[in-house]
N, C-alpha and C positions, 0 to 999 in steps of 0.2 A: 160420415166415415161408416160404410156399410161393415157388415159382422157377418161371421159364419152363422151366427143367430139371427141374422136380417135377411140373408142370401133364400132368394124364393127359391125353391122343389123344382123348379123347370133350370134353372141356373145350378143348383148342386147335382142333379143326377146326368147334366149332360158332363160336366167335368168327372164325375165319376166313370162315366162311359170313356171317357176319355183316358182317364189312368186305367182302365182297363187295358182297355185298347192298346194303349203302350205297352203296357204289362206281355201284351199275347203277343208283342212284336219282338221284344226282348228276352227271349229264350236265354241269351247269355246271363243276365241277372236273376241267380237261385234262387228260390225260394230262401237258401242257407244263408245268403251273403245278406237277401232282406232283413231278415227276421236278425242278424246281427249286427244289422247298419238302422234299421230304423224300429224292430222290433215287432212287426210284420210283415205280411207277406200274403201270395193269391191264395194261398187257404183260409189266410184269416178274412181278406176280405168279402170269401164265401161264408165263410163262419154268420159275418157281421149279414150277408144281405139273408140268411134262413133267421138271425133274430130278428130283421125287419117283417120276414116275412117267413112262420113257421111252415105254411104250406108248402115251401118250397124246399125240396129234399139237399140233403149235404151233398149228395152226390149230383143233384141237378145244378145245385148252385155253383159247386167245384168246374164245371162241366162250362158254366156258363162265363165264369172267369180265366178257365186255362182256355177256352175258345176250343175245346177238342175234349176227351172223358179222361179225364185227371191220371190212368191208368196210360194213355196214349202221351201224354204231358211226360211222365215221368219216363218212357222205354225211350222217349224220342231225344230229352233235354236237361232232364235230373244225373247229378253224378255221383259218386260215392262222397258222401262228406268227410271231411276231414277233421284232422283234430282241434285244428284252430278254428275254423270252423264255427263246429260245436260248440267251440270253449265262449267265442263271439255269441253265437245264437243264449246261451244261457245265461251270459252278464245281461246281454240286452234285454232280452225278455224277463230277469229279475227288476229291472228296471220299470218294468208293466204292472208289475203289482200296483204300487204307490200312484198309476196313471188312472189303473181300473177303480181304486176304489175312489181318487178324483171324481172321474166321469160316473158311476155308480151314483156318487153323492151330489151329484149335478142333474142328474137325466130324471125325467124328463123336464122337471121346471125348469131349468136353463133353456128350452127350446121353445120356438112358437109353435102353436099348434098344429100347424100343418107339416109340422114336421114329424108328430107324436099323434095324429089324430089322422089316421089314413079318409082320403077325401075330402080332407077341409084345406 
């Protein structure tokens, strides 16, 4: 059975692009709510792009993910966060600490060379 570690880069990239396009179309799914439910948001995806390729600036990565400059996204779609949204986000982000440690311990050893060595 295929796993995340055996998924080829072309398939993974296509799935990532579909996810980003989905989030671009779903402006009603606010970052604060994504953070509260899943512990990541559009900005996190942009940060992961920068981690994967430090030659891409944070601003450019956010524009890629948002489909426009992030300032424009905020002006058009972002509402003021409620205290409940902030509390859910903080609780969700706290769960990420253990996940981040587990990911740090497994990467890159658990990933095939094609995912950790560009061009392979």
